[in-house]
C-alpha positions as CSV (number, residue, x, y, z in Angstrom):
1,M,82.1,-45.0,14.1
2,K,83.2,-46.0,17.5
3,N,86.6,-46.3,19.3
4,V,87.5,-49.7,20.7
5,L,90.3,-50.2,23.3
6,V,92.1,-53.3,22.1
7,F,94.2,-55.3,24.6
8,F,96.0,-58.1,22.8
9,N,98.9,-60.4,23.4
10,R,100.3,-58.4,26.3
11,Q,101.2,-55.6,23.8
12,P,100.4,-52.0,24.7
13,V,96.7,-51.2,24.4
14,V,95.7,-49.5,21.1
15,V,92.6,-47.7,19.9
16,V,90.9,-49.1,16.8
17,R,88.1,-47.1,15.1
18,V,85.4,-49.3,13.7
19,V,82.1,-48.9,12.0
20,D,79.0,-49.1,14.2
21,G,77.6,-52.6,14.2
22,T,81.1,-54.2,14.1
23,T,81.1,-57.0,16.7
24,T,84.6,-58.5,16.5
25,I,88.2,-57.4,15.8
26,L,90.6,-59.8,14.1
27,R,94.2,-60.0,15.4
28,E,97.0,-62.5,14.7
29,Y,99.4,-64.0,17.2
30,P,103.1,-64.3,16.2
31,N,102.6,-68.0,15.5
32,G,99.9,-67.2,12.8
33,E,96.9,-68.2,14.9
34,E,94.0,-65.8,14.4
35,A,92.0,-64.4,17.3
36,H,88.5,-62.9,16.8
37,L,88.2,-60.5,19.7
38,K,84.6,-59.8,20.7
39,I,83.8,-56.1,21.2
40,R,82.0,-55.5,24.5
41,Y,81.0,-52.6,26.6
42,A,82.7,-52.1,29.9
43,G,81.0,-49.8,32.4
44,V,83.2,-48.0,35.0
45,H,82.0,-46.1,38.0
46,S,84.1,-43.1,39.3
47,L,84.4,-42.0,42.9
48,T,81.9,-39.2,42.2
49,G,79.3,-41.7,41.1
50,D,79.6,-41.1,37.4
51,H,79.2,-44.1,35.1
52,T,81.1,-44.3,31.8
53,E,81.1,-47.0,29.2
54,F,84.0,-47.9,26.9
55,C,84.2,-50.4,24.0
56,V,86.8,-53.0,24.8
57,A,88.1,-56.0,22.9
58,S,90.7,-58.3,24.5
59,D,92.2,-61.8,24.5
60,R,92.4,-61.8,28.3
61,E,90.7,-60.5,31.4
62,V,91.3,-56.8,31.9
63,T,90.6,-54.8,35.0
64,S,88.5,-51.7,35.4
65,R,91.7,-49.9,36.3
66,E,93.5,-51.0,33.1
67,I,90.5,-49.8,31.1
68,V,90.3,-46.4,32.8
69,E,94.1,-45.8,32.5
70,A,94.0,-46.7,28.8
71,A,91.0,-44.5,28.2
72,N,92.6,-41.6,30.0
73,K,95.8,-42.0,28.0
74,L,94.3,-42.7,24.5
75,L,90.8,-41.3,24.3
76,K,91.6,-37.7,25.2
């Protein structure tokens, strides 16, 4: 199982736990349109040189800062 940070439709980010091997997450817009969000790995470097990877699925571009803030809030 892995945790995926899901950024969708400008709603607050949520964590979805999926089975290893899952490649997409299905979400639905208010108008009924389905979105298949591809799960990707986002690597983030800290000021100390550490490198951390997070699983992310989104319907838009998300910044490293958004990912780190969400991870710090939701993955503790």
